[in-house]
Every structure is written in C-alpha cells, then in structure tokens.
MARVEX-793685 format. One record per residue (C-alpha): residue number from 1; residue in one letter; z, y, x. Coordinates in steps of 0.05 Angstrom, whole numbers, always signed. Layout:
! MARVEX-793685
{n:NUM&res:A&Z:Z&Y:Y&X:X}
...
! end
This chain:
! MARVEX-793685
{n:1&res:M&Z:+91&Y:-321&X:+404}
{n:2&res:G&Z:+43&Y:-285&X:+359}
{n:3&res:K&Z:+11&Y:-219&X:+377}
{n:4&res:Y&Z:+62&Y:-178&X:+339}
{n:5&res:S&Z:+140&Y:-187&X:+330}
{n:6&res:V&Z:+141&Y:-163&X:+261}
{n:7&res:Y&Z:+95&Y:-150&X:+203}
{n:8&res:A&Z:+99&Y:-103&X:+145}
{n:9&res:V&Z:+71&Y:-119&X:+79}
{n:10&res:A&Z:+62&Y:-54&X:+38}
{n:11&res:S&Z:+27&Y:-86&X:-19}
{n:12&res:G&Z:+28&Y:-160&X:-31}
{n:13&res:R&Z:+66&Y:-215&X:-70}
{n:14&res:N&Z:+131&Y:-192&X:-40}
{n:15&res:P&Z:+128&Y:-129&X:-2}
{n:16&res:G&Z:+176&Y:-124&X:+60}
{n:17&res:L&Z:+180&Y:-144&X:+132}
{n:18&res:Y&Z:+162&Y:-211&X:+161}
{n:19&res:S&Z:+174&Y:-242&X:+230}
{n:20&res:S&Z:+113&Y:-286&X:+233}
{n:21&res:W&Z:+39&Y:-283&X:+213}
{n:22&res:G&Z:+49&Y:-348&X:+168}
{n:23&res:E&Z:+100&Y:-315&X:+127}
{n:24&res:T&Z:+56&Y:-252&X:+124}
{n:25&res:E&Z:-7&Y:-288&X:+105}
{n:26&res:S&Z:+29&Y:-324&X:+49}
{n:27&res:Q&Z:+42&Y:-258&X:+19}
{n:28&res:V&Z:-26&Y:-224&X:+27}
{n:29&res:R&Z:-77&Y:-279&X:+25}
{n:30&res:Q&Z:-119&Y:-277&X:-37}
{n:31&res:Y&Z:-81&Y:-217&X:-61}
{n:32&res:S&Z:-127&Y:-162&X:-84}
{n:33&res:G&Z:-112&Y:-99&X:-52}
{n:34&res:S&Z:-61&Y:-123&X:-3}
{n:35&res:Q&Z:-38&Y:-76&X:+51}
{n:36&res:Y&Z:-6&Y:-101&X:+114}
{n:37&res:K&Z:+1&Y:-84&X:+189}
{n:38&res:G&Z:+32&Y:-116&X:+250}
{n:39&res:F&Z:+81&Y:-79&X:+297}
{n:40&res:H&Z:+117&Y:-91&X:+362}
{n:41&res:S&Z:+183&Y:-62&X:+337}
{n:42&res:V&Z:+224&Y:-64&X:+273}
{n:43&res:E&Z:+232&Y:+9&X:+275}
{n:44&res:A&Z:+154&Y:+23&X:+273}
{n:45&res:A&Z:+146&Y:-27&X:+216}
{n:46&res:Q&Z:+201&Y:+11&X:+178}
{n:47&res:A&Z:+168&Y:+75&X:+188}
{n:48&res:Y&Z:+100&Y:+46&X:+165}
{n:49&res:M&Z:+134&Y:+21&X:+101}
{n:50&res:E&Z:+169&Y:+87&X:+88}
{n:51&res:S&Z:+101&Y:+124&X:+97}
{n:52&res:M&Z:+66&Y:+78&X:+51}
{n:53&res:N&Z:+124&Y:+86&X:-1}
{n:54&res:A&Z:+115&Y:+163&X:+5}
{n:55&res:V&Z:+39&Y:+157&X:-6}
{n:56&res:A&Z:+52&Y:+110&X:-67}
{n:57&res:D&Z:+103&Y:+160&X:-95}
{n:58&res:A&Z:+57&Y:+220&X:-87}
{n:59&res:L&Z:-3&Y:+182&X:-121}
{n:60&res:S&Z:+43&Y:+160&X:-176}
{n:61&res:N&Z:+72&Y:+230&X:-188}
{n:62&res:Q&Z:-1&Y:+257&X:-190}
{n:63&res:A&Z:-20&Y:+205&X:-239}
{n:64&res:I&Z:+39&Y:+220&X:-284}
{n:65&res:S&Z:+25&Y:+297&X:-279}
{n:66&res:E&Z:-49&Y:+284&X:-299}
{n:67&res:H&Z:-33&Y:+242&X:-357}
{n:68&res:R&Z:+17&Y:+292&X:-385}
{n:69&res:S&Z:-34&Y:+351&X:-378}
{n:70&res:G&Z:-95&Y:+308&X:-400}
{n:71&res:T&Z:-132&Y:+318&X:-337}
{n:72&res:T&Z:-166&Y:+269&X:-290}
{n:73&res:S&Z:-169&Y:+276&X:-213}
{n:74&res:Q&Z:-231&Y:+296&X:-179}
{n:75&res:V&Z:-228&Y:+233&X:-137}
{n:76&res:W&Z:-225&Y:+188&X:-199}
{n:77&res:Q&Z:-288&Y:+226&X:-228}
{n:78&res:L&Z:-325&Y:+219&X:-164}
{n:79&res:E&Z:-310&Y:+145&X:-159}
{n:80&res:N&Z:-326&Y:+133&X:-233}
{n:81&res:P&Z:-386&Y:+169&X:-253}
{n:82&res:S&Z:-385&Y:+139&X:-324}
{n:83&res:T&Z:-320&Y:+178&X:-337}
{n:84&res:Q&Z:-355&Y:+244&X:-327}
{n:85&res:Q&Z:-375&Y:+286&X:-388}
! end
C-alpha cells in the first residue's frame, strides 16, 4: 500500500479524490499549476478540497471586483512590474 490512502487533486486534469498515486499522477503529471496532496483519511482530503475551493472562490471574487472597478491588485503589480505606470 502507498504512503497515503487518499489523494486530493485541487487543480489538475480532473480535480477530485483518488485512491492511488497512479490515478493521481495521471491527473497532475505535466499539468502546469497542478495542486495536490496526500492524506490518511477521506475526511481530511475533503476538508483540503473545501479549503482550496474557498481560496479559489475568494480570488475569483476579487478578480471580478477589480475588473468591475478598473483596479489591479497590489500583488499583481508587484509580480508584473511591466504593468505599473
């Protein structure tokens, strides 16, 4: 048996929970920006997925708000100096 009993793929080809590293690897290998983590329980994996979804929702809401107001976040400006005026 592998190191973990369940793997959570928050960002990959098909986000979700997987029961083996082989299944998980096929979802994240050569997938730019993949986010995944192994857990010893399904409950912990589900909590991770819920927290990752909450973060994604918050970032999405921030981006929508900034788009509507015509502003750009400070983080974006720091990471991309060419966008600063």
